C-alpha positions in Angstrom: 128.6 57.4 95.3 126.1 59.1 93.0 124.6 62.1 94.9 121.3 62.9 93.1 120.3 65.8 95.4 122.0 68.7 97.1 120.5 67.8 100.4 122.2 64.4 100.3 125.7 65.8 99.7 126.7 66.2 103.4 125.1 62.9 104.6 127.1 61.1 101.8 130.4 62.8 102.9 129.7 62.0 106.5 129.0 58.4 105.7 132.1 58.1 103.6 134.2 59.7 106.3 132.8 57.3 108.9 131.3 60.0 111.0 128.7 58.3 113.1 125.7 60.1 114.6 126.3 63.3 112.7 123.4 65.7 113.3 122.6 68.0 110.3 121.1 70.5 112.8 124.1 70.5 115.1 126.3 73.6 115.8 128.9 74.5 113.2 127.7 72.1 110.5 129.6 69.2 108.9 132.7 71.4 108.2 133.3 71.8 112.0 132.9 68.0 112.5 135.3 67.2 109.7 137.8 69.6 111.2 138.0 67.4 114.4 140.7 65.3 112.6 143.1 66.0 109.7 141.1 65.2 106.6 141.3 65.4 102.8 137.8 65.1 101.2 138.0 63.9 97.6 134.9 64.3 95.4 135.9 62.4 92.4 134.0 62.9 89.1 131.9 65.6 90.8 130.1 67.6 88.1 127.3 70.0 88.9 124.8 71.5 86.4 124.6 75.3 85.9 120.8 75.0 85.8 120.8 73.4 89.3 122.6 75.8 91.6 121.6 74.1 94.9 124.5 71.6 94.8 126.9 74.5 94.1 125.5 76.5 97.0 125.7 73.6 99.4 129.2 72.8 98.4 130.3 76.4 98.9 128.7 76.5 102.3 130.4 73.3 103.3 133.9 74.4 102.2 133.4 77.8 103.9 132.5 76.1 107.2 135.6 73.9 107.3 138.8 75.7 108.4 141.4 72.9 108.2 139.8 70.2 106.1 141.0 70.3 102.5 138.7 69.5 99.5 139.9 68.1 96.2 137.2 68.0 93.4 137.7 66.3 90.1 135.3 66.9 87.2 134.9 68.1 83.7 133.7 71.6 84.6 135.0 74.1 87.2 132.8 74.7 90.2 134.0 78.2 91.1 133.7 77.8 94.8 134.9 81.0 96.6 138.7 80.7 97.3 139.3 77.7 95.1 142.3 77.1 93.0 141.6 75.6 89.5 144.1 73.1 88.3 143.6 72.0 84.7 144.8 68.4 84.0 147.7 68.6 81.7 146.9 67.8 78.1 148.5 64.9 76.4 151.9 65.7 74.9 151.7 66.3 71.1 155.2 67.2 70.2 157.6 64.3 69.6 158.6 62.3 66.6 155.9 62.2 64.0 153.2 59.8 65.0 154.9 58.8 68.3 153.2 61.1 70.9 150.7 59.9 73.5 148.0 62.1 71.9 148.5 60.3 68.6 148.4 56.9 70.3 145.0 57.9 71.8 143.7 59.0 68.4 144.7 55.7 66.9 143.3 53.6 69.8 139.9 55.3 69.5 139.8 55.2 65.7 140.6 51.5 65.5 138.1 50.7 68.3 135.3 52.1 66.2 136.4 50.2 63.1 138.6 52.6 61.2 141.5 51.2 59.3 144.9 51.2 61.0 146.6 54.4 60.0 149.5 54.1 57.5 152.7 56.1 57.9 151.4 58.6 55.3 148.4 59.3 57.7 150.6 60.2 60.7 151.4 63.8 59.8 147.7 64.6 59.4 147.0 62.9 62.8 149.8 65.0 64.3 148.2 68.1 63.0 144.7 67.1 64.3 145.9 66.4 67.9 148.0 69.5 67.8 145.0 71.6 66.6 143.0 70.1 69.6 145.8 71.0 72.1 146.2 67.4 73.3 142.8 67.5 75.1 141.8 63.8 75.6 138.1 64.3 75.2 138.5 66.6 72.1 140.8 64.0 70.5 138.3 61.2 71.3 135.5 63.2 69.7 137.5 63.7 66.5 138.9 60.1 66.3 135.4 58.6 66.7 134.7 60.1 63.2 137.6 58.3 61.6 135.3 55.7 60.0 133.7 58.5 58.0 136.7 60.8 57.4 140.4 60.2 56.7 142.9 61.9 59.0 143.7 64.5 56.2 140.0 65.2 55.8 139.6 65.6 59.6 142.5 68.0 59.6 140.8 70.0 56.8 137.4 70.0 58.5 138.7 71.2 61.8 140.0 74.3 60.1 136.6 75.1 58.5 133.6 76.9 60.1 131.0 74.5 61.4 128.2 73.7 58.9 125.5 74.3 61.5 125.1 78.0 62.3 123.4 77.2 65.7 126.7 75.9 67.0 129.0 78.8 66.1 132.5 78.3 67.3 132.7 81.9 68.7 130.1 81.0 71.3 132.4 78.3 72.7 135.6 80.3 72.4 136.1 80.3 76.2 136.2 76.5 76.2 139.3 76.4 74.0 140.1 73.3 72.1 137.5 71.2 73.8 134.7 73.7 73.0 135.9 73.8 69.4 135.9 70.0 69.2 132.4 69.7 70.7 131.1 72.5 68.4 132.7 70.8 65.4 131.4 67.3 66.3 127.8 68.5 66.9 127.9 70.6 63.8 128.5 67.4 61.7 125.6 65.5 63.1 122.6 64.5 60.9 119.3 66.2 61.8 117.9 63.4 64.0 120.9 62.9 66.3 121.4 66.7 66.5 117.8 67.2 67.6 118.0 64.3 70.0 121.2 65.7 71.6 119.5 69.0 72.3 116.5 67.3 73.8 118.7 65.1 76.1 119.9 68.3 77.8 116.5 68.3 79.6 117.6 65.3 81.8 119.6 65.7 85.0 120.7 62.1 85.3 120.9 58.8 83.4 118.3 58.4 80.7 116.7 55.1 79.6 115.6 55.1 75.9 111.9 55.0 76.9 112.4 58.4 78.7 114.2 59.9 75.7 111.3 58.7 73.4 108.8 60.4 75.6 110.1 63.9 75.2 112.1 63.8 72.0 110.6 64.6 68.7 112.7 62.2 66.7 111.4 59.2 64.7 114.2 56.8 65.4 115.5 57.6 68.9 117.3 54.2 69.2 119.2 54.8 65.9 120.0 58.4 66.8 121.2 57.7 70.3 123.4 54.8 69.0 125.0 57.3 66.6 125.6 59.8 69.5 127.3 57.0 71.5 129.5 56.0 68.6 130.8 59.6 68.2 131.3 60.0 72.0 128.8 62.8 72.5 126.7 60.5 74.7 127.9 57.8 77.2 126.1 54.5 77.5 126.0 52.2 80.6 125.2 48.6 79.6 125.9 47.1 83.1 122.3 46.9 84.3 119.2 45.2 82.9 118.3 48.4 81.1 120.9 50.4 79.1 121.0 54.0 80.2 122.5 57.0 78.5 123.9 60.2 79.8 125.5 63.4 78.4 129.0 64.2 79.6 128.4 67.3 81.7 130.6 69.5 79.6 128.7 68.5 76.4 125.3 69.1 78.2 126.4 72.5 79.4 127.6 73.7 76.0 124.6 72.3 74.0 122.1 73.8 76.6 123.8 77.2 76.5 123.5 77.3 72.7 119.7 76.6 72.7 117.4 79.6 72.4 115.5 80.6 75.6 112.1 79.7 74.2 113.4 76.2 73.1 114.8 75.6 76.6 111.4 76.6 78.2 109.5 74.3 75.8 112.0 71.5 76.7 111.4 72.1 80.4 107.6 71.8 79.9 108.0 68.5 78.0 110.3 67.2 80.7 107.8 68.1 83.4 104.9 66.5 81.5 107.0 63.3 81.0 107.9 63.1 84.7 104.3 63.6 85.9 103.0 61.1 83.3 105.6 58.5 84.5 104.6 59.1 88.1 100.9 58.5 87.3 101.8 55.4 85.4 103.9 54.0 88.2 101.1 54.7 90.7 98.4 53.1 88.5 100.4 50.0 87.8 101.9 49.4 91.2 100.4 48.1 94.4 100.9 51.3 96.2 103.0 49.7 98.8 105.6 47.9 96.6 108.7 46.7 98.4 110.8 48.4 95.7 110.0 51.0 93.1 109.5 50.3 89.5 112.9 50.2 87.7 111.7 53.0 85.5 111.4 55.2 88.6 114.7 54.2 90.2 116.8 55.1 87.1 115.3 58.6 86.7 115.1 59.6 90.4 117.2 62.9 89.9 114.8 64.0 87.2 111.6 63.2 89.2 113.1 65.2 92.2 113.6 68.2 89.9 110.0 67.8 88.7 108.7 67.6 92.2 110.5 70.8 93.3 109.1 72.5 90.2 105.6 71.4 91.0 105.9 72.6 94.6 107.4 75.9 93.5 104.5 76.7 91.2 101.9 75.0 93.6 100.8 72.3 91.2 99.2 70.1 93.9 98.2 67.1 91.7 101.6 66.9 90.1 103.4 67.0 93.4 101.1 64.4 94.9 101.7 62.0 92.0 105.5 62.5 92.1 105.7 61.8 95.9 103.6 58.6 95.7 105.9 57.4 92.8 109.1 58.4 94.6 108.2 57.2 98.2 108.9 53.4 97.5 112.3 54.4 96.3 113.0 56.4 99.5 111.7 53.5 101.6 114.1 51.1 100.0 117.1 53.4 100.0 118.3 56.4 102.0 115.4 58.3 103.4 116.8 61.7 104.3 115.2 64.6 106.1 115.0 66.4 102.8 112.7 63.7 101.5 110.4 64.0 104.5 110.4 67.8 104.1 109.2 67.3 100.5 106.5 65.0 101.7 105.4 67.6 104.3 105.3 70.4 101.7 103.3 68.2 99.4 100.8 67.3 102.2 100.3 71.0 103.0 99.8 71.9 99.4 97.3 69.1 98.8 95.4 69.9 102.0 95.1 73.6 100.9 94.1 72.7 97.4 91.6 69.9 98.2 91.2 68.8 101.8 90.1 65.3 100.8 91.2 63.0 98.0 93.1 59.9 96.9 96.4 61.6 96.6 96.3 63.3 100.0 95.4 59.9 101.7 98.3 58.1 100.0 100.8 60.9 100.8 99.8 60.8 104.5 100.1 57.0 104.4 103.6 57.1 102.9 104.6 59.9 105.3 103.7 57.6 108.3 105.6 54.6 106.8 108.7 56.6 106.0 108.7 58.0 109.6 108.2 54.5 111.0 111.1 53.2 109.0 113.4 55.8 110.6 111.8 55.6 114.1 114.4 55.1 116.9 112.4 55.7 120.0 108.9 56.2 121.5 108.9 59.9 120.9 108.4 59.4 117.1 105.3 57.2 117.6 102.9 60.1 118.2 103.6 61.8 114.9 103.5 58.4 113.1 100.1 57.6 114.7 98.7 61.0 113.7 99.7 60.5 110.1 98.5 57.0 109.9 95.1 57.8 111.4 94.7 60.8 109.1 95.5 58.5 106.1 92.9 56.0 107.2 90.3 58.7 107.8 90.7 60.1 104.3 90.8 56.7 102.7 87.2 56.0 103.8 86.0 58.3 101.0 88.5 57.0 98.4 88.3 54.6 95.5 88.4 50.9 96.9 91.8 50.2 95.4 93.2 53.4 96.9 91.7 52.4 100.2 93.4 49.0 99.9 96.8 50.8 99.3 96.3 53.0 102.3 95.4 50.0 104.5 98.5 48.3 103.3 100.6 51.3 104.3 98.9 51.5 107.6 99.6 47.8 108.4 103.3 48.2 107.4 103.5 51.3 109.6 101.8 49.6 112.5 104.5 47.0 113.0 106.2 49.4 115.4 103.2 49.3 117.8 102.8 46.9 120.7 99.0 47.1 120.5 98.1 44.8 117.6 94.3 45.3 117.8 94.1 48.1 115.2 96.4 46.1 112.8 94.2 43.0 113.0 91.1 45.2 112.2 92.9 46.7 109.2 94.0 43.3 107.9 90.5 41.8 108.3 88.9 44.8 106.5 91.5 44.8 103.7 91.2 41.0 103.1 87.5 41.3 102.6 87.9 44.4 100.3 90.7 42.8 98.3 88.5 39.7 97.8 85.6 41.8 96.5 87.9 43.9 94.2 89.7 40.8 92.9 93.1 42.3 94.0 94.9 39.0 94.3 98.3 40.4 94.9 97.2 42.6 97.7 95.0 39.9 99.2 98.1 37.6 99.4 100.1 40.4 101.1 97.3 41.0 103.7 97.1 37.2 104.3 100.9 37.2 105.1 100.5 40.1 107.5 97.4 38.6 109.1 99.5 35.4 109.5 102.2 37.3 111.3 99.7 38.9 113.6 98.1 35.5 114.4 101.6 34.1 115.1 102.3 36.9 117.6 99.0 36.3 119.2 99.9 32.6 119.6 97.3 31.2 117.2 99.7 29.0 115.2 97.0 27.0 113.3 95.4 30.2 112.0 98.9 31.6 111.1 99.7 28.4 109.2 96.4 28.5 107.3 96.8 32.1 106.2 100.4 31.7 105.2 99.7 28.6 103.1 96.8 30.4 101.4 99.1 33.4 100.6 101.8 31.1 99.2 99.4 29.3 97.0 98.0 32.6 95.8 101.5 33.9 95.1 102.4 30.7 93.2 99.3 31.1 91.1 100.2 34.7 90.3 103.8 33.6 89.5 104.9 36.4 91.9 108.4 35.3 93.1 108.6 38.1 95.6 105.3 37.2 97.3 106.2 33.5 97.2 109.5 34.1 98.9 107.9 36.3 101.5 105.2 33.8 102.4 107.7 30.9 102.5 110.1 32.9 104.7 107.2 33.5 107.2 106.4 29.8 107.3 110.0 29.2 108.4 109.4 31.4 111.5 106.7 29.0 112.7 107.7 26.0 115.0 108.7 22.9 113.1 105.9 21.0 114.8 103.4 23.4 113.2 104.9 23.2 109.7 105.6 19.4 109.7 105.0 18.0 106.2 104.9 21.4 104.5 108.3 21.0 102.9 110.2 24.2 103.2 113.5 25.3 101.6 116.4 26.3 103.9 116.8 30.0 104.9 119.9 30.2 102.8 118.0 29.0 99.7 115.4 31.6 100.4 118.0 34.3 100.5 119.2 33.2 97.1 115.7 33.3 95.8 115.2 36.8 97.2 118.3 38.0 95.6 117.0 36.6 92.3 113.9 38.7 92.7 116.1 41.8 93.0 113.9 43.3 95.7 115.8 45.0 98.6 112.9 44.6 101.1 112.5 40.8 100.4 116.2 40.2 100.8 116.2 42.1 104.0 113.2 40.0 105.2 115.1 36.7 104.6 118.6 37.5 105.9 117.8 37.4 109.7 116.3 33.9 109.3 119.5 32.8 107.4 121.6 34.2 110.2 119.6 32.3 112.8 119.8 29.1 110.8 123.6 29.5 110.6 123.9 30.1 114.4 121.8 27.0 115.0 124.3 25.0 112.9 127.2 26.5 114.8 128.5 28.5 111.9 129.2 31.9 113.4 131.1 33.1 110.4 128.2 32.5 108.0 125.8 34.1 110.5 128.1 37.1 110.7 128.1 37.5 106.9 124.3 37.7 106.9 124.4 40.1 109.8 126.9 42.4 108.1 124.6 42.6 105.0 121.6 43.3 107.2 123.4 46.2 109.0 124.8 47.6 105.7 121.3 47.6 104.1 119.7 49.0 107.3 122.3 51.7 107.7 122.0 52.8 104.0 118.2 52.9 104.3 118.2 54.5 107.8 116.0 51.5 108.8 117.4 51.1 112.3 114.9 48.4 113.5 116.6 45.9 111.0 120.0 46.9 112.3 118.9 46.1 115.9 117.9 42.5 114.8 121.5 42.0 113.5 122.9 43.5 116.7 120.9 41.0 118.8 122.4 38.2 116.6 125.9 39.5 117.1 125.4 39.8 120.9 124.6 36.0 120.9 127.7 35.3 118.8 130.1 37.3 120.9 128.6 35.8 124.1 129.3 32.3 122.6 132.9 33.4 122.1 133.1 34.3 125.8 133.1 38.1 125.3 130.3 38.6 127.9 130.9 42.3 128.7 130.8 43.1 125.0 127.6 41.1 124.6 126.1 43.2 127.5 127.2 46.4 125.7 125.3 45.2 122.6 122.2 44.4 124.6 122.4 48.0 125.9 122.5 49.4 122.4 119.0 48.0 121.7 117.5 48.5 125.1 115.8 51.8 124.4 114.2 50.3 121.3 112.9 47.1 122.8 109.3 48.2 122.5 109.7 48.4 118.7 111.6 45.1 118.6 109.1 43.3 120.8 106.3 44.4 118.5 108.0 43.2 115.3 109.9 40.0 116.2 108.4 36.5 115.9 107.7 35.0 119.4 110.5 32.3 119.1 113.1 34.9 118.1 111.9 37.2 120.9 112.2 34.3 123.4 115.7 33.5 122.2 116.8 37.1 122.6 115.5 37.3 126.2 117.1 33.9 127.1 120.5 35.1 125.7 120.2 38.4 127.6 119.3 36.7 130.9 122.2 34.2 130.5 124.7 37.0 130.0 123.3 38.9 133.0 123.6 35.8 135.2 127.1 35.1 134.1 128.4 38.7 134.7 126.3 39.6 137.7 123.7 42.3 137.7 126.0 45.2 138.6 128.6 44.5 135.8 126.0 43.7 133.3 124.1 47.0 133.9 127.3 49.1 133.7 128.2 47.5 130.3 124.7 47.8 129.0 124.4 51.5 130.1 127.6 52.2 128.1 126.0 50.7 125.1 122.8 52.5 125.6 124.6 55.8 125.2 125.3 55.1 121.5 122.9 56.6 118.9 121.4 54.1 116.4 124.0 55.2 113.7 126.9 54.9 116.1 125.7 51.5 117.4 125.3 50.1 113.9 128.7 51.5 112.8 130.5 50.1 115.8 128.9 46.6 115.5 129.4 46.5 111.8 133.2 47.3 112.0 133.6 44.7 114.8 131.7 42.1 112.7 133.9 42.7 109.7 137.1 42.2 111.9 135.6 39.0 113.3 134.9 37.8 109.8 138.4 38.7 108.5 140.1 37.1 111.4 138.1 33.9 111.1 137.9 33.6 107.3 140.0 36.0 105.3 138.4 34.7 102.1 134.9 35.1 103.4 134.1 38.1 101.3 131.1 38.5 99.0 131.4 36.5 95.8 132.7 38.4 92.8 130.3 38.7 89.9 130.2 35.8 87.5 132.2 36.5 84.3 130.0 37.5 81.4 128.7 34.6 79.4 129.5 34.2 75.7 127.1 35.7 73.2 123.9 33.6 72.6 123.0 32.4 69.2 120.5 35.2 68.7 123.0 37.8 69.9 125.6 36.5 67.3 122.8 36.8 64.7 122.2 40.4 65.6 125.9 41.1 65.7 126.3 39.7 62.1 123.6 42.1 60.9 125.3 45.0 62.7 128.4 44.2 60.8 126.3 44.2 57.6 125.4 47.8 58.4 121.8 47.2 59.2 120.0 49.7 61.5 117.9 48.5 64.4 114.7 48.9 62.3 116.4 46.8 59.5 117.4 44.1 62.0 113.9 44.0 63.5 112.3 43.6 60.1 114.7 40.8 59.1 114.3 38.9 62.3 110.6 39.5 62.8 111.0 41.2 66.2 110.5 44.8 67.5 113.2 47.5 67.5 113.0 47.5 71.3 113.9 43.8 71.4 116.8 44.5 69.0 118.0 47.2 71.5 117.9 44.7 74.4 120.0 42.3 72.3 122.5 45.0 71.4 122.8 46.2 75.0 123.6 42.7 76.1 126.2 42.3 73.3 127.9 45.6 74.3 127.9 44.6 78.0 129.4 41.2 77.3 132.0 42.5 74.9 132.9 45.4 77.1 132.4 48.0 74.3 130.6 51.3 74.4 128.4 51.0 71.3 127.7 49.8 67.8 130.9 50.9 66.1 133.1 49.2 68.7 131.1 46.0 68.6 131.4 45.9 64.8 135.1 46.5 65.0 135.4 43.7 67.5 133.5 41.3 65.2 135.6 42.3 62.2 138.9 41.7 64.2 137.5 38.4 65.5 136.7 37.2 61.9 140.1 38.2 60.7 
């Protein structure tokens, strides 16, 4: 699991260890809880940055608080936790028959993968000398072998013995790093000016970097070409698995390059990084709806860097910067793991904005997001007072705001208000927002408010009005070609009685889930899954319903959105009751009993009636005394404990009933398209991205998207390996 923030380290370990209901503020800390059973905690690939000491401090505190738990950390850099024992992974053997050692085999594998000629017997003594000079260090050998297309083994041997041509990267500075430092120093020293400048600028980033982010802070004409070269020589890693290729520096490379930069250059780089982060946050806020179900992909990829920028802004009391960054990050926290550290950042930002300017757009939005994040984590009535205070403050401030900002605050208020039984204020917000969206021409927000107004009408029993609003919203979403809104409106229509929607022509709930997945929006998928579970239960397919319930609980648990987990627990209670496990069904009913006021406020009337009927049937069958005893035992479980218990039982039920009923594996990568083959041919010809763009009449960015797809499908890291693959295929 990627842990982008020091405050999330302990929650991530607790989750991985299956420790339910862990309280960060409890006595003794997580170390004491871990010590309750014999444990070995393995943090694999765990690298921290010297410039960010918070993770190191948190790790040191955790290790110190655990007396019997052992910790094993693997990474490319030592962590220097008090009392640790540093074990260096043994280098590859270099001494054997000439050309037969594992170190030589690695060199040859890397060299041929980037398109170098297969070494001849005459080359083997020089390769032996190179890997021996590098001490058998795998990364050092990889860095040297990746240059084999430009230098013969004998030339590499000679170059490694010479001083680096770039005085900035003097070998003496890296003497402590041994062979690896020498190899990094040598490899960087042989870079052309643009890749060398880009490598230094990339040290500003604290996580994965999309090429657009690199272009924003790097003073290099051809960033795409420069980063492609850095990937080919193994100084930068590339991840082509997602829709956008992201690049990252190996931590040891980042550390060495950053240490070699002059202090004034590092300070200038931090300023450029901060300006980029704030500009990106302003862009995301300006182009989004302000209540988006998921954040813009640009925000999701660079979350660690935006968190760093937010803390910097708070530390130097830059209120506007902090406000923009919170509003940009909040949708990400809503769709993922909202931790107490995020809420604390929101509270600090609210206080800073209020002190700087008591009224304003940013303050209204931050209050609105704070209320919604609190509502998402609400697990009882005690949280409602604070939520209500934040929501009312946001609405009050929004009265003086720009109309679009007011619409966004109203949207946040409606979303927050779903945990309240009193629907009157929500209806007023929806009516005001629909009129304002109509005047402002905000069609997407108008469609969302129509959907919410339809839900409220449904809960009030006005089915005809609910149908009218939902159909209008779906028509508007289709006109906008907004798949997310279309799925949401259609999914709501499925909650209405069939007699109301007769003749409308609706897809099945399972089809809606597939459409929601295609949208790629976590919140839309979460919205459709309970309906698919209900549809499966109606069809008598308890296994299919359980698969949907498992996904709901996993998503709810990961996001800390317990209300969604309770919906799945209600479904599982109905399933286990149908299997004759009445006492267990009563226990599950007890788990959600304390939260019934939130559930009753958010569930459609038919679903609510079904829950009550199932609960009453179990009570009647068991008898009141037995039912209450089982329900009371369930009510003692915290939301986290309840979700974990039900999730584990659901997995066992699924495995027992259908051992093959696991999520489908990803579809194998498809062959290259005709255009991708055309691009690959031009790569083989030695054309740069700019050359390819010019010859094909497309932009360099489009070329990059094609090359990323090529690399992903071929399973190669970059241009050199793709060219080598094409040459071997042609041969």
